[in-house]
Backbone atoms as SQL, in Angstrom:
CREATE TABLE atoms (id INTEGER PRIMARY KEY, chain TEXT, resi INTEGER, resn TEXT, atom TEXT, x REAL, y REAL, z REAL);
INSERT INTO atoms VALUES
  (1, 'A', 1, 'MET', 'N', 0.881, -1.128, -0.023),
  (2, 'A', 1, 'MET', 'CA', -0.002, -0.019, 0.002),
  (3, 'A', 1, 'MET', 'C', 0.931, 1.166, 0.031),
  (4, 'A', 2, 'LYS', 'N', 0.594, 2.242, -0.814),
  (5, 'A', 2, 'LYS', 'CA', 1.326, 3.452, -0.824),
  (6, 'A', 2, 'LYS', 'C', 0.503, 4.558, -0.153),
  (7, 'A', 3, 'ARG', 'N', 1.355, 5.530, 0.291),
  (8, 'A', 3, 'ARG', 'CA', 0.826, 6.738, 0.943),
  (9, 'A', 3, 'ARG', 'C', 1.467, 7.900, 0.415),
  (10, 'A', 4, 'TRP', 'N', 0.891, 9.104, 0.478),
  (11, 'A', 4, 'TRP', 'CA', 1.514, 10.373, 0.000),
  (12, 'A', 4, 'TRP', 'C', 2.290, 11.030, 1.066),
  (13, 'A', 5, 'PHE', 'N', 3.492, 11.492, 0.723),
  (14, 'A', 5, 'PHE', 'CA', 4.485, 12.230, 1.598),
  (15, 'A', 5, 'PHE', 'C', 4.826, 13.526, 0.939),
  (16, 'A', 6, 'LEU', 'N', 5.127, 14.535, 1.856),
  (17, 'A', 6, 'LEU', 'CA', 5.579, 15.754, 1.376),
  (18, 'A', 6, 'LEU', 'C', 7.080, 15.715, 1.093),
  (19, 'A', 7, 'ALA', 'N', 7.382, 15.963, -0.256),
  (20, 'A', 7, 'ALA', 'CA', 8.883, 15.896, -0.718),
  (21, 'A', 7, 'ALA', 'C', 9.184, 17.366, -0.863),
  (22, 'A', 8, 'VAL', 'N', 10.376, 17.840, -0.388),
  (23, 'A', 8, 'VAL', 'CA', 10.900, 19.143, -0.573),
  (24, 'A', 8, 'VAL', 'C', 12.283, 19.169, -1.155),
  (25, 'A', 9, 'ASP', 'N', 12.605, 20.232, -1.660),
  (26, 'A', 9, 'ASP', 'CA', 13.921, 20.443, -2.273),
  (27, 'A', 9, 'ASP', 'C', 14.350, 21.850, -2.020),
  (28, 'A', 10, 'TRP', 'N', 15.224, 22.080, -0.906),
  (29, 'A', 10, 'TRP', 'CA', 15.596, 23.333, -0.497),
  (30, 'A', 10, 'TRP', 'C', 16.289, 24.229, -1.583),
  (31, 'A', 11, 'CYS', 'N', 15.557, 25.254, -1.817),
  (32, 'A', 11, 'CYS', 'CA', 16.095, 26.208, -2.853),
  (33, 'A', 11, 'CYS', 'C', 16.355, 25.658, -4.168),
  (34, 'A', 12, 'GLY', 'N', 15.795, 24.462, -4.552),
  (35, 'A', 12, 'GLY', 'CA', 15.952, 23.854, -5.752),
  (36, 'A', 12, 'GLY', 'C', 17.301, 23.398, -6.038),
  (37, 'A', 13, 'LYS', 'N', 18.026, 22.934, -4.976),
  (38, 'A', 13, 'LYS', 'CA', 19.428, 22.570, -5.177),
  (39, 'A', 13, 'LYS', 'C', 19.615, 21.103, -5.509),
  (40, 'A', 14, 'GLY', 'N', 18.530, 20.411, -5.841),
  (41, 'A', 14, 'GLY', 'CA', 18.572, 18.979, -6.238),
  (42, 'A', 14, 'GLY', 'C', 18.754, 18.048, -5.168),
  (43, 'A', 15, 'ARG', 'N', 18.539, 18.388, -3.915),
  (44, 'A', 15, 'ARG', 'CA', 18.570, 17.461, -2.744),
  (45, 'A', 15, 'ARG', 'C', 17.187, 17.230, -2.326),
  (46, 'A', 16, 'GLN', 'N', 16.439, 16.573, -3.115),
  (47, 'A', 16, 'GLN', 'CA', 15.043, 16.293, -2.782),
  (48, 'A', 16, 'GLN', 'C', 14.825, 15.208, -1.646),
  (49, 'A', 17, 'GLY', 'N', 14.089, 15.520, -0.679),
  (50, 'A', 17, 'GLY', 'CA', 13.850, 14.464, 0.353),
  (51, 'A', 17, 'GLY', 'C', 12.436, 14.626, 0.948),
  (52, 'A', 18, 'ILE', 'N', 12.220, 13.880, 1.925),
  (53, 'A', 18, 'ILE', 'CA', 10.952, 13.893, 2.608),
  (54, 'A', 18, 'ILE', 'C', 11.030, 14.713, 3.786),
  (55, 'A', 19, 'PHE', 'N', 10.116, 15.638, 3.976),
  (56, 'A', 19, 'PHE', 'CA', 9.967, 16.564, 5.135),
  (57, 'A', 19, 'PHE', 'C', 9.504, 15.700, 6.238),
  (58, 'A', 20, 'CYS', 'N', 10.345, 15.832, 7.431),
  (59, 'A', 20, 'CYS', 'CA', 10.128, 15.093, 8.591),
  (60, 'A', 20, 'CYS', 'C', 10.677, 15.754, 9.787),
  (61, 'A', 21, 'ASP', 'N', 10.240, 15.242, 11.055),
  (62, 'A', 21, 'ASP', 'CA', 10.829, 15.781, 12.209),
  (63, 'A', 21, 'ASP', 'C', 12.249, 15.211, 12.494),
  (64, 'A', 22, 'ILE', 'N', 12.860, 15.790, 13.578),
  (65, 'A', 22, 'ILE', 'CA', 14.126, 15.270, 13.926),
  (66, 'A', 22, 'ILE', 'C', 14.331, 13.758, 14.137),
  (67, 'A', 23, 'ASN', 'N', 13.157, 13.161, 14.542),
  (68, 'A', 23, 'ASN', 'CA', 13.160, 11.697, 14.785),
  (69, 'A', 23, 'ASN', 'C', 12.999, 10.922, 13.568),
  (70, 'A', 24, 'GLY', 'N', 12.760, 11.607, 12.419),
  (71, 'A', 24, 'GLY', 'CA', 12.618, 10.952, 11.148),
  (72, 'A', 24, 'GLY', 'C', 11.229, 10.534, 10.880),
  (73, 'A', 25, 'ASN', 'N', 10.165, 11.115, 11.572),
  (74, 'A', 25, 'ASN', 'CA', 8.769, 10.853, 11.391),
  (75, 'A', 25, 'ASN', 'C', 8.232, 11.758, 10.348),
  (76, 'A', 26, 'ALA', 'N', 7.886, 11.068, 9.343),
  (77, 'A', 26, 'ALA', 'CA', 7.170, 11.803, 8.155),
  (78, 'A', 26, 'ALA', 'C', 5.694, 11.317, 8.172),
  (79, 'A', 27, 'SER', 'N', 4.827, 12.346, 8.150),
  (80, 'A', 27, 'SER', 'CA', 3.447, 11.931, 8.125),
  (81, 'A', 27, 'SER', 'C', 2.786, 11.799, 6.821),
  (82, 'A', 28, 'GLY', 'N', 2.536, 10.625, 6.455),
  (83, 'A', 28, 'GLY', 'CA', 1.963, 10.267, 5.141),
  (84, 'A', 28, 'GLY', 'C', 0.354, 10.367, 5.220),
  (85, 'A', 29, 'LYS', 'N', -0.203, 10.380, 4.127),
  (86, 'A', 29, 'LYS', 'CA', -1.702, 10.408, 4.070),
  (87, 'A', 29, 'LYS', 'C', -2.178, 9.655, 2.951),
  (88, 'A', 30, 'GLU', 'N', -3.433, 9.252, 2.902),
  (89, 'A', 30, 'GLU', 'CA', -4.138, 8.538, 1.848),
  (90, 'A', 30, 'GLU', 'C', -4.304, 9.263, 0.536),
  (91, 'A', 31, 'THR', 'N', -4.295, 10.509, 0.586),
  (92, 'A', 31, 'THR', 'CA', -4.481, 11.341, -0.685),
  (93, 'A', 31, 'THR', 'C', -3.403, 12.336, -0.839),
  (94, 'A', 32, 'GLN', 'N', -3.270, 12.668, -2.071),
  (95, 'A', 32, 'GLN', 'CA', -2.239, 13.811, -2.319),
  (96, 'A', 32, 'GLN', 'C', -2.547, 14.970, -1.618),
  (97, 'A', 33, 'HIS', 'N', -1.401, 15.702, -1.177),
  (98, 'A', 33, 'HIS', 'CA', -1.496, 17.012, -0.502),
  (99, 'A', 33, 'HIS', 'C', -2.116, 18.048, -1.409),
  (100, 'A', 34, 'THR', 'N', -2.903, 18.846, -0.898),
  (101, 'A', 34, 'THR', 'CA', -3.423, 20.062, -1.538),
  (102, 'A', 34, 'THR', 'C', -2.493, 21.228, -1.341),
  (103, 'A', 35, 'GLU', 'N', -2.533, 22.277, -2.200),
  (104, 'A', 35, 'GLU', 'CA', -1.745, 23.407, -2.043),
  (105, 'A', 35, 'GLU', 'C', -1.982, 24.015, -0.553),
  (106, 'A', 36, 'ASP', 'N', -3.256, 24.104, -0.189),
  (107, 'A', 36, 'ASP', 'CA', -3.599, 24.542, 1.170),
  (108, 'A', 36, 'ASP', 'C', -3.035, 23.733, 2.248),
  (109, 'A', 37, 'GLU', 'N', -2.981, 22.530, 2.180),
  (110, 'A', 37, 'GLU', 'CA', -2.380, 21.626, 3.201),
  (111, 'A', 37, 'GLU', 'C', -0.835, 21.774, 3.186),
  (112, 'A', 38, 'ILE', 'N', -0.248, 21.884, 1.965),
  (113, 'A', 38, 'ILE', 'CA', 1.254, 22.173, 1.952),
  (114, 'A', 38, 'ILE', 'C', 1.562, 23.529, 2.714),
  (115, 'A', 39, 'TRP', 'N', 0.800, 24.522, 2.396),
  (116, 'A', 39, 'TRP', 'CA', 0.983, 25.838, 3.017),
  (117, 'A', 39, 'TRP', 'C', 0.825, 25.655, 4.594),
  (118, 'A', 40, 'GLU', 'N', -0.263, 24.990, 5.019),
  (119, 'A', 40, 'GLU', 'CA', -0.417, 24.798, 6.489),
  (120, 'A', 40, 'GLU', 'C', 0.776, 24.096, 7.175),
  (121, 'A', 41, 'ILE', 'N', 1.390, 23.137, 6.457),
  (122, 'A', 41, 'ILE', 'CA', 2.573, 22.396, 7.093),
  (123, 'A', 41, 'ILE', 'C', 3.722, 23.188, 6.904),
  (124, 'A', 42, 'LEU', 'N', 4.043, 23.828, 5.888),
  (125, 'A', 42, 'LEU', 'CA', 5.380, 24.442, 5.685),
  (126, 'A', 42, 'LEU', 'C', 5.323, 25.957, 5.871),
  (127, 'A', 43, 'GLY', 'N', 4.178, 26.600, 5.829),
  (128, 'A', 43, 'GLY', 'CA', 4.068, 27.994, 6.074),
  (129, 'A', 43, 'GLY', 'C', 4.775, 28.863, 4.975),
  (130, 'A', 44, 'THR', 'N', 5.376, 29.876, 5.325),
  (131, 'A', 44, 'THR', 'CA', 5.971, 30.794, 4.285),
  (132, 'A', 44, 'THR', 'C', 7.248, 30.132, 3.671),
  (133, 'A', 45, 'PHE', 'N', 7.764, 29.058, 4.415),
  (134, 'A', 45, 'PHE', 'CA', 9.032, 28.346, 3.733),
  (135, 'A', 45, 'PHE', 'C', 8.634, 27.581, 2.450),
  (136, 'A', 46, 'THR', 'N', 7.361, 27.473, 2.246),
  (137, 'A', 46, 'THR', 'CA', 6.851, 26.810, 1.080),
  (138, 'A', 46, 'THR', 'C', 7.659, 27.378, -0.118),
  (139, 'A', 47, 'LEU', 'N', 7.885, 28.752, -0.137),
  (140, 'A', 47, 'LEU', 'CA', 8.510, 29.370, -1.243),
  (141, 'A', 47, 'LEU', 'C', 9.945, 28.883, -1.527),
  (142, 'A', 48, 'ILE', 'N', 10.598, 28.408, -0.574),
  (143, 'A', 48, 'ILE', 'CA', 11.963, 28.081, -0.743),
  (144, 'A', 48, 'ILE', 'C', 12.149, 26.502, -0.714),
  (145, 'A', 49, 'LEU', 'N', 11.219, 25.798, -0.341),
  (146, 'A', 49, 'LEU', 'CA', 11.296, 24.414, -0.229),
  (147, 'A', 49, 'LEU', 'C', 10.823, 23.697, -1.515),
  (148, 'A', 50, 'ASN', 'N', 10.214, 24.369, -2.491),
  (149, 'A', 50, 'ASN', 'CA', 9.782, 23.702, -3.686),
  (150, 'A', 50, 'ASN', 'C', 9.019, 22.359, -3.391),
  (151, 'A', 51, 'PRO', 'N', 7.979, 22.322, -2.565),
  (152, 'A', 51, 'PRO', 'CA', 7.249, 21.030, -2.166),
  (153, 'A', 51, 'PRO', 'C', 6.521, 20.478, -3.283),
  (154, 'A', 52, 'GLN', 'N', 6.388, 19.089, -3.189),
  (155, 'A', 52, 'GLN', 'CA', 5.408, 18.389, -3.992),
  (156, 'A', 52, 'GLN', 'C', 4.950, 17.179, -3.214),
  (157, 'A', 53, 'SER', 'N', 3.884, 16.699, -3.509),
  (158, 'A', 53, 'SER', 'CA', 3.279, 15.469, -2.856),
  (159, 'A', 53, 'SER', 'C', 3.673, 14.279, -3.675),
  (160, 'A', 54, 'ILE', 'N', 4.408, 13.356, -3.060),
  (161, 'A', 54, 'ILE', 'CA', 4.772, 12.169, -3.844),
  (162, 'A', 54, 'ILE', 'C', 4.169, 10.847, -3.165),
  (163, 'A', 55, 'GLU', 'N', 3.984, 9.862, -3.936),
  (164, 'A', 55, 'GLU', 'CA', 3.428, 8.574, -3.466),
  (165, 'A', 55, 'GLU', 'C', 4.529, 7.585, -3.318),
  (166, 'A', 56, 'LEU', 'N', 4.675, 7.026, -2.141),
  (167, 'A', 56, 'LEU', 'CA', 5.694, 6.009, -1.809),
  (168, 'A', 56, 'LEU', 'C', 5.127, 4.829, -0.984),
  (169, 'A', 57, 'SER', 'N', 5.747, 3.694, -1.345),
  (170, 'A', 57, 'SER', 'CA', 5.441, 2.509, -0.498),
  (171, 'A', 57, 'SER', 'C', 6.233, 2.568, 0.722),
  (172, 'A', 58, 'LYS', 'N', 6.052, 1.613, 1.684),
  (173, 'A', 58, 'LYS', 'CA', 6.782, 1.567, 2.987),
  (174, 'A', 58, 'LYS', 'C', 8.314, 1.356, 2.537),
  (175, 'A', 59, 'ASP', 'N', 8.555, 0.363, 1.678),
  (176, 'A', 59, 'ASP', 'CA', 9.954, 0.107, 1.336),
  (177, 'A', 59, 'ASP', 'C', 10.621, 1.349, 0.653),
  (178, 'A', 60, 'GLU', 'N', 9.893, 1.982, -0.168),
  (179, 'A', 60, 'GLU', 'CA', 10.414, 3.265, -0.880),
  (180, 'A', 60, 'GLU', 'C', 10.839, 4.288, 0.144),
  (181, 'A', 61, 'LEU', 'N', 9.893, 4.507, 1.130),
  (182, 'A', 61, 'LEU', 'CA', 10.081, 5.514, 2.183),
  (183, 'A', 61, 'LEU', 'C', 11.451, 5.158, 2.970),
  (184, 'A', 62, 'LYS', 'N', 11.723, 3.830, 3.252),
  (185, 'A', 62, 'LYS', 'CA', 12.783, 3.468, 3.996),
  (186, 'A', 62, 'LYS', 'C', 14.154, 4.010, 3.400),
  (187, 'A', 63, 'GLU', 'N', 14.137, 4.176, 2.073),
  (188, 'A', 63, 'GLU', 'CA', 15.356, 4.589, 1.413),
  (189, 'A', 63, 'GLU', 'C', 15.706, 5.983, 1.714),
  (190, 'A', 64, 'TYR', 'N', 14.831, 6.856, 2.240),
  (191, 'A', 64, 'TYR', 'CA', 15.076, 8.153, 2.719),
  (192, 'A', 64, 'TYR', 'C', 15.521, 8.116, 4.202),
  (193, 'A', 65, 'HIS', 'N', 16.885, 8.029, 4.502),
  (194, 'A', 65, 'HIS', 'CA', 17.213, 7.789, 5.856),
  (195, 'A', 65, 'HIS', 'C', 18.337, 8.764, 6.362),
  (196, 'A', 66, 'LYS', 'N', 18.837, 9.583, 5.433),
  (197, 'A', 66, 'LYS', 'CA', 19.976, 10.637, 5.837),
  (198, 'A', 66, 'LYS', 'C', 19.221, 11.891, 6.149),
  (199, 'A', 67, 'PHE', 'N', 19.245, 12.294, 7.483),
  (200, 'A', 67, 'PHE', 'CA', 18.653, 13.504, 7.789),
  (201, 'A', 67, 'PHE', 'C', 19.404, 14.769, 7.780),
  (202, 'A', 68, 'TYR', 'N', 18.888, 15.785, 7.170),
  (203, 'A', 68, 'TYR', 'CA', 19.443, 17.114, 7.084),
  (204, 'A', 68, 'TYR', 'C', 18.587, 18.075, 7.773),
  (205, 'A', 69, 'PRO', 'N', 18.958, 18.618, 8.864),
  (206, 'A', 69, 'PRO', 'CA', 18.074, 19.528, 9.642),
  (207, 'A', 69, 'PRO', 'C', 17.902, 20.939, 8.886),
  (208, 'A', 70, 'LEU', 'N', 16.745, 21.600, 9.050),
  (209, 'A', 70, 'LEU', 'CA', 16.533, 22.884, 8.423),
  (210, 'A', 70, 'LEU', 'C', 16.564, 23.906, 9.448),
  (211, 'A', 71, 'ALA', 'N', 17.448, 24.904, 9.368),
  (212, 'A', 71, 'ALA', 'CA', 17.559, 25.992, 10.334),
  (213, 'A', 71, 'ALA', 'C', 16.357, 26.743, 10.426),
  (214, 'A', 72, 'GLU', 'N', 15.576, 26.783, 9.332),
  (215, 'A', 72, 'GLU', 'CA', 14.303, 27.557, 9.223),
  (216, 'A', 72, 'GLU', 'C', 13.294, 27.003, 10.364),
  (217, 'A', 73, 'TYR', 'N', 13.461, 25.703, 10.693),
  (218, 'A', 73, 'TYR', 'CA', 12.543, 25.128, 11.681),
  (219, 'A', 73, 'TYR', 'C', 13.344, 24.769, 12.939),
  (220, 'A', 74, 'SER', 'N', 14.264, 25.636, 13.293),
  (221, 'A', 74, 'SER', 'CA', 15.096, 25.400, 14.479),
  (222, 'A', 74, 'SER', 'C', 15.661, 24.052, 14.610),
  (223, 'A', 75, 'THR', 'N', 16.049, 23.414, 13.480),
  (224, 'A', 75, 'THR', 'CA', 16.607, 22.138, 13.276),
  (225, 'A', 75, 'THR', 'C', 15.592, 21.014, 13.876),
  (226, 'A', 76, 'GLN', 'N', 14.451, 21.288, 14.311),
  (227, 'A', 76, 'GLN', 'CA', 13.453, 20.281, 14.846),
  (228, 'A', 76, 'GLN', 'C', 12.790, 19.517, 13.625),
  (229, 'A', 77, 'TYR', 'N', 12.853, 20.092, 12.395),
  (230, 'A', 77, 'TYR', 'CA', 12.461, 19.452, 11.212),
  (231, 'A', 77, 'TYR', 'C', 13.503, 19.597, 10.175),
  (232, 'A', 78, 'GLY', 'N', 13.385, 18.644, 9.199),
  (233, 'A', 78, 'GLY', 'CA', 14.312, 18.805, 8.129),
  (234, 'A', 78, 'GLY', 'C', 13.940, 17.930, 7.021),
  (235, 'A', 79, 'ILE', 'N', 14.885, 17.396, 6.268),
  (236, 'A', 79, 'ILE', 'CA', 14.709, 16.640, 5.130),
  (237, 'A', 79, 'ILE', 'C', 15.373, 15.317, 5.163),
  (238, 'A', 80, 'ALA', 'N', 14.707, 14.247, 5.003),
  (239, 'A', 80, 'ALA', 'CA', 15.220, 12.910, 4.989),
  (240, 'A', 80, 'ALA', 'C', 15.454, 12.566, 3.564),
  (241, 'A', 81, 'CYS', 'N', 16.833, 12.340, 3.105),
  (242, 'A', 81, 'CYS', 'CA', 17.186, 12.106, 1.860),
  (243, 'A', 81, 'CYS', 'C', 17.691, 10.684, 1.628),
  (244, 'A', 82, 'LYS', 'N', 17.849, 10.269, 0.372),
  (245, 'A', 82, 'LYS', 'CA', 18.489, 8.981, 0.022),
  (246, 'A', 82, 'LYS', 'C', 19.955, 9.261, 0.027),
  (247, 'A', 83, 'GLU', 'N', 20.710, 8.167, 0.344),
  (248, 'A', 83, 'GLU', 'CA', 22.176, 8.394, 0.266),
  (249, 'A', 83, 'GLU', 'C', 22.745, 8.695, -1.125);
């Protein structure tokens, strides 16, 4: 079963990953994120994070395990990327 996760790419630098908290928890959902939901989650940082909603299986999600904290979120949130 696949779920939808919020993928971000900080300033379009090519390091796309899954938006998650410092513990690696990414909240997936059954349906694709709407623009309003993305704005609610990311706030004004939506403009620099180039977000998109992507569909991943549990195994595909496990590939995103390298955490990069985002100073914009006091390093409590960040991007989980593939190696």
